[in-house]
N, C-alpha and C positions, 0 to 999 in steps of 0.2 A: 504494500500500500504506500503510495507516494505521500509526501508531506501535505500537499494541497488537498488531497482526498481526505486525509486524516483530519485536517483542520475544518474542512467542509462538514464532515460528520459530527465533529465536536460542536460546531456552530449550530447545526440542526438540533442537536441534543439540548443546547442552551435555549434555543427558541421554543422547543417543545415544553421544557420545564418552566420557562418564564410564562408561557401562555397558560399552562395549567395552574401556575401560582397566581396569576392575575385573576383567573376564574374563581379559585378557591378563596383568596383573600377578600375579593369583592363580595362573592356570594355568601360565604360562610362567616366572614368577618364584618365588613362594612355594612352590608344590608341587614345583618342580624343585630349589630350593636353600633349604630352610626356614631362617629366621633371625629374630631379633627385628626387624631393620631391614626385611626384606621383609614381615613381618607388619604392621608399622605403615604401610608404603606401601600394602599391600593395603587396610587399613582406611581410609586416606585416600581411595582411589578408591571404596570402598563408601559412605563418607560423601558424597562428591561425587555418586555415582549416586543415592543415596536422596534427598538434598536437592534435586537438580535435578528429579527426577520429582515431588517434592512441590510444587515451584514451578510446574512445568508443569501439574499437576493444579489448582492454585489459579487459574492463568490461564484454564484451560479452563472452570472452574466460575464464573469471575467473582468469586472470593472473594479479596480483596486480603490478608486476614490470613494465609491459607494460603500465598499466594505469597511474602509477606514472610518467613514462618517458614522456608520452604525456602531462600530466598536467604541468610538469616542463618546457617543451619546450614552452608551450603556454604563460607562464609568461614572455617570452622575447618579446612578441608582442608590449606591450606599449612602450618599449624602441625604437623599430623601428618607431613607430608613432612619438615619440619625435625627432628622427633623421630626419624624413621627414620635420618637421617644421624648424629644423636648416638649412637644405638644402634650404628650401624656403626662409629663411632669408639671405642666401648667406654666411653662416659661415660653417666651417667643420662639416659634418653631424655625424661623429663618429659611423657608423653603426656596427662596430666591437664590441662595447659595448653590443649591443643587442644580437649578436651571443654569446659572452662570457657569458652573463647572462643566456640565454636559456640553454646553455650546462652545466654551473655550477649548475643551479637550478635542471635540470634533473638528473645530476650526484649525487647531494646531496640527492635527494629523493630516488634514487636507493640504495645509501650506507646506509641511515638511515633505518635500519631494525626494530629496536624496536619501538613500538608504541609511547613511550614517546619521543624518539629522532626524529622520523618522524614528530610528532606533532609540535615540535619546528622548525624543518627544513621547514615544510609547512608554518608556520606563518612567518618565516624570508623571505622565497621566495615570499610570497604574499605581504609582506611589501616592498620588493625590487621592485616589479612591481609597487606598488603604488607610490614609489619615482619618477619613470619616468612619471607616470600620473601627479604628481605635477609639474615636469619640463615641461611637455606638457602644463599645465595650465599657467605657466610663459611665454612660447613661444606664447600662444594665446593672452596674455595680451600685447605682443609686436607687434602683427600683426596689420597692418593698417586697416584691415576690421574686427576688433574684435567686432564692434558694430552690425554687420549683424545678423539677427535673426537665420540663419542656423548655426551660430557658437555656439549658446547657448547650444545645446544638449551636445556637447563634453566638453564645459566649465563646465557645471553642473556635468556631470558624472565624470570628472577628479577630481573635488573637492570632490565629494562623495567617489571616490576610495581612495583618500588620507586619508580621515577620517576613512574609514573602515579598511584600512591597518594599521593605527596607533592603532585602537581598537583591531584588531586581534593580533598584536604583544604584546601590553601591557597586554591584558587579559591573554595571555599565560605566560608572565613573572611574573606577580604580583599575579595571582590567581592559586590555585591548578589545575593541569591538569587532566581532567577526559576524558574518552572515549566519553561521550556524548558531551563534549565541542568541540572535534575535529569534530564530526558529524555536529554540528551546524556551525562550521567554514567552513567546506566543502560545506555546503548548501549555506552559504552566499557568499563564493568565486564563486560558480557556477552561482548564480544569478547575482552577481556583474559583472562577465565577460560577461554574456549574455547581460545585459543592456549596458555595455561598448561597446560591438561590435555593437549593434543596433545604439547607439548614434554616434559612430565613423563613421559608414557608412553614416549617414545623413550629418554630418559636412564635412567629407573628400570628398564626392561627390561635395559639394559646392566648396571646395578649388580647386579640380582638374578640374572641368568642367564648373564652372560658374564664380567664382571670377576673375576679371581682375587684381587684385592687384599683384604686383611683376612681371608683364609681360607687354611688349610693344605690344604684338601680338593681333590679332583680338579676340574679345569675341565670345562666343557661339552664334549660329544663333538665337535661341529664344530670348535671352536677347537683341541682336542687333536689332531684328525686332521691339520689343516694343519701344525701344528708338528712332530708326530711323523713325518709323511711326509717333510718336508723334512730332518729330522735323519737318518732312515734312508737317504735318497737320498744325502746327503753322505757318510755312513759307507760306503756301498757304493762310491762313486767313489774314496774314499781307502783302500779295502780294510782298514778298521779292524776288528780282531777284538774279541771280548768283548761285542758288543751282544746284547741279549736282550729279548724281549717277555714280560711276565708278565700273566696274567689272574687277578685275585684276587676271590673271591666269598664272601659269607657263606653258610655251610652251612644248608640247610633254611630258606631265606629266607622262604618262604610261611608256614611254621609259626611262625617267630619273629615275623613281622609280625602274624599272627592272634593270637598270645598277648600281644603288647605293645600292640596298638592303634596307630592312625596317629600319634598324637602321640609316643609312646615310640619307635615305629619310626623316625621322623625323627631323634630324638636318637641312636639306635643307629647309624644310617647315618652321621651326622655324626661320631660318635666313631670308627667304623670307618675312615672316610676319613682322619681325623686320625692314627690309628695307622699306616696305610699311608704317609702323607706323611712322618711323622717317623721311621720305621724304615728306609725306603729311602733311598738316597743323595740328597743335596740337589738334584743336577742332574737327577734322574729326571723325565721328563714323565709326568703322570698325567691320565687321562681317564676319565669315568664314562659308559658306554653305558646303564646302568640303575641304579636305586637299589639299593645293596647289592653293586655290582660295580664294580671298578676295573681298568683296563688301564694298565700301566706300560711305558715304553720306557727302558731303562737300560743303561749300559755299565760292566761290572765283570767281573773274572775270576770264573770259576765258584765257587771256594772262598769268595771274599769275598762274592759275592751270596748264596751258600747261608746264610751267617751272618745276613745281613740278613733273609732269608725266615724262618729259624728264630725270630729275635727277633720278627718281625711276627706270626707265628702264635701265639707264646706270649702276646704282649700282647693279641691279640684275645680269647683265652680268659679274660682277666681283666676284660673289659668288662662282664660280667653283674653284677659287684659294684656298678656305678653305674647300671645300667639299670632296676633295680627290677622285674625279671621273673624268674619261676622257670624259666628256660630257659638251659642252658649254651650260650654262644656259641662258635663256632669258624669257621674259614675254610679254604678250599682254594685252592691256587695251581697254575696251569698255567704251565709254563716252557718257552719255545721259543727256541733260539738264532736270531739274525737270519739267519745264513747258510743255515739250512734252508728259509727261505721267500724267498730272494733279496732280502731286505731289503724285502719288500712288506708294508706295514702290514696290509692287509685279510687277506692269507693268514696272516700270523703271528698276528693277533688271533683269527681263527677257530680256528686250531690250538691256541693257548693256552687259549681258552675251552673247547674240547673236552677238553683235558687237565685243566682245573680241574673240569669236570663229572665226569670219570672219578674224580678224587681225592675229590670229594664223595660219589660213589656207593660208594666203598670205605671210607667211614666218616668222611671229613673230617678236618680238623686236620692236613693233610699237603700235600705238593706232588707233582706229576707232571712230570717233565722229559722232553721229547722230544729225542732225539739229533739232532745236525746231520747 
């Protein structure tokens, strides 16, 4: 197999992985839990997908300029990933740096026509991308969930990216540059970016769809189900009274979504989940089976929990003042004591959801409590 064929196959693998990554991060991450961080991470994979296909197209057409332009644009993706972590931390994300880096790198690769000049430009561009991998590593060390296992792939590959970037630059500056050296560097770059994309997919899907850190909103349903089932199981063994399952839903969700549009609907859901999280007791477990719906498992005496529910419904009706839509928001709650369903989460959640639907049909902005 010739070098050009090997690089073409490697580029095709990069493009395939970047495309799958874009689909998964957008579909399973951003659309599931919209945020500025998940948006920037989605854009990073869109940039990687677009640039790798541009590079593959250039290789297929035998046009070196197109291939170089695609390669240069791709080196801006690590900076977008870094920007996403800054947004997650609540500081200015600075995504313009990634845009500037991608354009400058691509332009530098196009201008450098001589092989020696292009070799140096390539090494500098790759080192620049590794700098943002190092900055991403620092952001990961600041994250509250840095000890989670699914954070490890991105942590390891970011450290490896930094080491490889330093080696690529120093070898070009300190050692005589030969054509074979650039071929080796291109292979290492291609493999490094492929591994980086795979590891980034794994860790970013955790940050966007599983990790509850940095948000007061409900967790993903699979994660909630495991925690809630275990909690109810232990409550049943201990014969603890006062446990209940609440199903909370936005009234006329389809109508509100149509009136608000997708962008505003995402903000409404985010605000709604924040209200639920801040008005229910702090130890309540929250899960979201669908956007605009939350299920809560909580232990409180009936009169106390009633006050929490009243406050929650009142605050939901005030959300329309910040959503910029001419629709009065309200919510309905289904309330089922855990004893009535033998502490079985599936039974209780279904009963509570039915009660919430009944409350919504009766006009909304109310709760329906099923007797034990």
